[in-house]
N, C-alpha and C positions, 0 to 999 in steps of 0.2 A: 502493500500499500504506500503510494506516494505520502509527500510531508504535507501535500495541499489537501488530499483526501483527508490525512488523520487530522488537519485543521480543521476543517471542514465540518466532519465528523464531531471533533472535540466541541466545536461552536453549537452544533445540532442538539446535542446530549445535554448541554447547559440549556438550551432554549426549552427543550421539552421538560427538564426538571422545572424551570423556571413556569412554564404554561401548566403544569402537571399542578405544582403548588398555588397558582394563582386560581385554576379551575376548582381545585378540591374547597380553597377558602371561599369561591363566589358560591359553590354549590351548599356548603356547610351554612354560612350565612343565609343564602335564600330558603333552603329547608327549613332552618328552625324561625324565620320569620313567617312562611307560609302556614308552618304548624301552628305557630302563636296565634296570629291573627284568626286562624279558621277555629283554633279552640274558644279564643275570644268571643267569637260569634256564636258558636255553638251554646256558650256559658251565658250570654246575653238572653238570647232566645229563651233558655230554660229557666233563667231566673224571671225573666218578663212573665214567663206563664205561671212559675211559681207564685208570684205577687198576685196573681189573677185566683189563685184557688186559696188562698188566706179568707177571701170573703167566703162567708159560710152559705149565702146564697147559691155563689156559682158551683161550691164543691158539693152541697147537696143535691143540686141540678146535676151534676155528672151523677152522681150515687144513686139518684133516682132512676136519671133517663139514660145515661151512658152515652152521652153525647157532647162533643166538644163546642159544638156551637159556632157562632160566628166570633164569638169574643175572642178567640185565640189569636197570638200573634200570627203576623204573616208567616205561612209557610213555605220556606223554599223548595224546591225540585230536590230529592233525594235526601228529604228530610223526615223521620219518622217520630211520633210521639206516644206516649206510653204513660197513663194515671193509674196508678194502683191506691185504693182506699178501704177502708173500713171504719166501724164506731169505736175500735180500739186502739191500742198504741203499737200492738204486737205486729210487728213486719211480717211476720211469717202466716198472717191469718189475713192480710190484706190480697184482695183480689183486683183483675185488670177491670177498671168501670169504663175506661174509655182510650181510643188508639185513632192515631191518625197517620196515613189514612186507612179509613176503616173499610177494606174491601176484601173480596173474597180469598184472593190471593193472598191476604195478613192476615188472616182470620187465625192462622196457627202460628205466626209469628210473635215470638215474645223477646224485645229487647233484653240485653244483658243487665244484670243488676251490676252494679260498681260503686265504690265508694261516693260518698255524698262530697256535694260541692267541688267536685274536682273533675276536670275532662279526662277522661282516659282513653287512650287509643286501642281499640279491639281487632284484633286481626280477624281475616275472613273466618278462619276456622274455628274461631270461638264466638260464633254468633249463627243467628237461624236464616240470617240473610244473605251470607255467604260472601260478604264484601267487607272491605276494611270500615269500619267505623270509627269516629271522636264521639263519645258519648258522656253525657253530663247528666246528674242525677243529684234531687234535693228533697229534702221532707216537707213536708207544708201540716197545719195544723188550721181547722176553722170552728171557730165557736160560735153560737146562735147567740146572739144579744137581743135583750128585753126592749121593746119600744117604749119612748117615755111617757105616753099615755097610760099604758100598764103598770108602768112604776108607779104612777100617780095612786092609781087605783087600787093597787096593794099596800101602798103605803097607808090609805085610810081605813084599812081593814083594822078590826079589832087584833091583839096581838095571837090570840089561840088562833085564829083565820088565816093567818099568812104562813103560805106555804114556801120553804127554801129549797126549792126544786133544784136538783144539777143542772146546767142546762147543759143543750144539745151540742155536739161536737162530732166535726169529721176529721178523721186522720189519712195519712195517705204519703205518697211520693209522685214526682213528676219526673220523669225521663225524656231526655231528646237527643236523639241519634241522627248523625250527618253522614253519611257518606265520603271516603277521602278520596275517590276517584277524580275529583275535579283538581285535588292538590297532587297526587299523584302525576296526571295528565301533565301539570304544568312542570313538575319534577322531569318528567320524561324530555318534555320538549326543552328544558334548559340542557339536561343531559346532552341531546343530540346537540343542541346548539354548541356547547363548549367541545365536544369531541370532534364535531365537523369542522368549527372553527379552527381548532388546536391542529389538526389536520393541514387544513388550508395554508395555516400560519407556515406548519414544518415544510410545508411544499415550497412556498414562496421563499423561505428562508434557506433551503437547497439552495436555489436558483442563486440569491443573494449572496447568502454565505460564501460558495465557489467563486463568485465573481469577485468578494472581496479578498479572499485567501488568493487569488491570483494576483490581484493589484498588491496585496501587500507584499506578495514573494515574487512580484516582478523585479526589483531591486538586486535580490539575491541572485536570481536568473543572471541578470548583466552582469553580476560579479563573477559568477560561475563561468561564464560565457568568456571574459576574460581572463579568470585565472586559465581556464583549458587553453585559450590561445596563446598564452605567454607559456606554459608550459609546451605546446608544442613547438614553438618558434624560439622559443628559449631566449627570449627578447625580454631580459629584465629591467630594461629602460623605460617600460610600459608602467602605467600605474590604474589602479581599479578606479572607476569612476566614484566620486564623491556622493555618497547618498545619504538622506535624512538631513536633520539640522545641525550644522557643524557648531553651531554655539551653543547647543545644549548639550551638556555633559552627561545627560541620561538618555539621549538618543542612541540607542542599541545599533542602529543601522551606521550612523557617523562615527560610533567607534570602533564598529566593525570595520569600515572603509580604512580609518586610520591607520588603525593596526594592520591591515592587509598590506599598505603602502610603507609601512615600517618594515615589514618582514619583506618586501620587495626592495627597499633600499638596502637591507643588510645582506640580502641576497646578491642584488647587484654589486656592492662592495665586496662581497666574498668572491666574485664570479670575476670581477677585476683583479683581486689581487690573486687567484687562482691563474689566473692567464697571464699576470706579469712573472709570476712565480715558474711558471711553465717556460715562459718566453726567455725567462733569465737562465733557466737550468738547460735549455736548449742551445743558448748562446754560451753557457760555462764551458758545455760539453764540447761545442763546437772549438772554443777558444782553446780549451786545453787539449784539446786534440791537436790543433796547430802548435802549440807551443811546444809539446813534446814531442811531436814529428820533427821538429827542427833539431834538437840534441839527438834523436835517436840515428836520423839521417846522417848525421855528422861521425857520429859513435860507429854506425855498420861502415860508412865510407871507409875511415882510416883501420878499421879491424879489416875488411875486405883487402885493403892495400896491403897490410903486414901479411897476410894469409897468401896473397897473389906473388907478392915479392919477398921470400924469406930471407933474400940476400942482399936487402937494401942496405944503403949506407949507414952507419949508426947515426949521423945527425937528422936523416931523415924519418927513421925509426924513433928518434926521441921526440921529433916534432908532433910525427902521428899519436904518440902515447901520451904528451902532453895535451893534445887536441882531445885525445879520449877523457883524460881525466877533467878537462875544462868543461866538456858537456856533460860530463858525470855528475861534476858539481853542480852545474846548473840547473839539472835536471832533480837533483837531490833538491835544492833550496825550492824548485818549483812545485816537486810532489808535497813539500812542508807546507807551503803556503797553500796550496791547496787541501790538504789534509785540517790545518788550522782554521781556513775560512768554513770549510763543510762543519767543523764541531762548533763554531760559533754559531752557524745558520740552524743548527739541528739543536743546539742550547736553546733557543728564543729567548723567553725572557726571565731566565732561573735567577732564583735570589743571589746576592753577591755571598763570597764566600767568608770574606773576615774584613777587619780594619786594620789598615797598616798606614804608616807614614809615607806620602807621597814624595817627601822632599828626599829621603833616604834612596828611593826608587830612582831618582832624577839623579843624584849623586853615582848610582852604580850605572846610570847608560852613559853619564859622562867620562867614568873610567874606561868603561869599552869603547867609547869613541877615542879615546886619545890613543888606546892600543893599536886601533883600524886606522888612524888619520894617514894620508900620506905627507910627505916631509914639507910640501909647499901649503898644507892647511893648518891654522892654526884653531886648536878647540877650546873653547871659553866656557867657563860656568859662572851664572849671575849671582845674586842672594838668593839664598834657600831658607823661607821662612819655615815654621815647623806646621806642617800642612797633614791632616788624618782624613782618609777617604775609606769609603766601604766599598769594597768590589774583589776581583780576581786579581792577585798580583801577577800573577805569570800572564795574562793576557794584557794587561796595562803594560807589562813589561815587553811585549812583543810589540805592543803598538809605540810604546817611544823608542824602540830601539829601530824601527819602520823608519820612522821619521828621523831619528840621529844617521842612519845607514843610508838614506835618501840624500840628504843635506852632503855627506860626505862623498858619495858618489858622484854627484852633481856641482862638486866645487872643485875644480882642478887645481885651485890656488886662493889663497885670501883665508876665511875666517867664517867658523861655526860656532853659535853661541846657544847655550842651553839656560832656561831661566823658569823662575816660578814665583808666582803672584796669587794672592787671594783677594776677593772683592766680592761683598755681598753673599759670604757664603759660598763662592764657587771657586773654585782652584783654576789657573790656568797654566799649563806648559807651553812654553813656545819653543820650537826649534828655529832659528834665524839662519840664514847663510849669505855667502856673497857668491854664489856661483852664477849657472848661466841662466837662470830665470825661467819661468812660463809665459808662454803667449798670453795675453787677457781673454782671446777666443777660446782655448783652450782649458781653460779654469772649470768650466763645468763638466768637465767629463773627467775630472782627476780621480774620482773615487769610483769609476766605472771598471768592472773586470776587465784585465788584460788588455788596458787601453794604456797606450803609450806614446807620447807626444812625438810627432815625426821626426825630430830632431835627434832624439835620444833612441830610436829603434833599435838601433845597432849595438848598443850597449848591452853590458849584463844587465839582468833583472828578469822577473816574472810579470811584472804588470799587476801583483795583486797588493802589494805593500800597502798603498793607500785606503784600498777595498776593505783590508783588515783593520786597519785604524778607524776608520767609519764604524764596521760592526761594533769594535770593542766601545766606541764612544758612545752608540747609541743603546748598546747593553748595559751601559753605566749610567744611563739619564745623562748622558753629556752630547757635547757636539764636537766637530772639528772645522775650522775654517782655513782660508789660507788665501795670503796678500803675496803677489808677485810682481815683478816689471822684469823683462826680457832684458837680459843682459846685467843685470843689476842685482839679482838675488831673490831670495823669498822667506817668507816667515809664515808657518804653521802654526796654530793654535790648537791646543786639544785642551776644552773645557770639562770639568767634571765637579758633580757635588762634594762640599768637603766642609769639614769643621775644623777648627783650630784650638777647641775645647777637649785637652787630652783627656779629662774625668768622663765627658760625654762619649767620646772616642771608646773608652775603655768599658762604657755600660753597653754601648752598641755592640762592642765586641761580645760580652758575655751573652747577649740578645742572640747574635747569630749562633754563637756556640749552642745554647739551646735550642733554635732553630734546626742547627745541623743533626743533634742527637733525635730530635724528632721526624726529620725525613731520612727514610731510608738509603743505605749508602749506594743503593745501584739509580736513585734518581738524582743524587747530588751533583 
């Protein structure tokens, strides 16, 4: 079953429950009111007849003649009257004195006896008429009164002659019964109207509910179509149509549209990053293959020469072996840089390993640079304030040495100076040289892998040094920048977050050691 059908069905169920409750309430109220009004009418007619029977003349006439006469209340169709009377109060001795209608077919009909002064509903099976009745009954007593003239005459008689006779009286009960067919007919009509009207309303609601469900689900259908097209075309630049009221934070459609678009933005960003990574990997593999092919070709050429000419001159053999050793060292350096860069990329944003003094590391790099500097290059060291940093000492050492090695390599004569400064909680390591410099149009590509300026492509190097420096800087929350002028030299600055407070550094060291104990050794 589709969601539209389920939504329409739920709407119809709720509507049916509401109509059922409404119809039950209306029917109950009308049923009670009709029966109350009907009972009041029967009771009023019975009480009116009872008031007539309190007249001794009327009651005595009925007792003598057995006829209601014309003095009875207006008798409606479907109404039966019955009067029982006697000269004593014993109810069981009373007999039927009069009934209405007094026909042959009603001669054997006797109205049921019920509780006095209360309308009782008698079912069809409990009466001689075999129809449901509303029955009302009340007792009456009628006494004969002495006329005033006779009272006066009796008052003038001597005392012995006065007779104190008990007055004549008639006792009995009046019963009025009325058929409930009219009430039941009205209730049947009401039931038919409620049921028929309810079914008609439900049929109309089916059509309206289906249309409303379709209108409500139309935005979802558009979103589904858009999502399907995005998935088929893999076009993550598209966005969902914004549905609903965007200014209402409680609008579910608006929130769903915005959430889908946020997800698409993240997918687009991830897709672009993945595509960039794949392109970088393909370029990296191609460049690495090209860089490795050159030393391998040189090694193979020299080895083939030595194998083909076993009796070559000693100087030729020495030159070939020197070339082989040089290319092997170059390939070793290239493989080392490749492994270092791959390890940095694989580590991602891992937690720094320890807290150490950056000024000591710069001093170590300065000592190594002194040993590797040529005779025409002066290596200087600027002021070294005490600076503590949080990071990987080996990675930072490799990055700083790459900067120093580049400065020594591209400064045939002149000076190389290492410096350290602290400003606003950031440490800046600078490596300045007076070497050949870099053209301004090439500065944007300095940190690309395997890229080398056209003027130095014949010199030793892998083209990965500055790429490693850039990765190390980013992993430590820092940055690297280059200022250079062609023929005047270059200044490379590596900035890192730092602190000059030794106590805080020691606390950071303890926290790092605690984190190191919590992280498994395989993931450090």
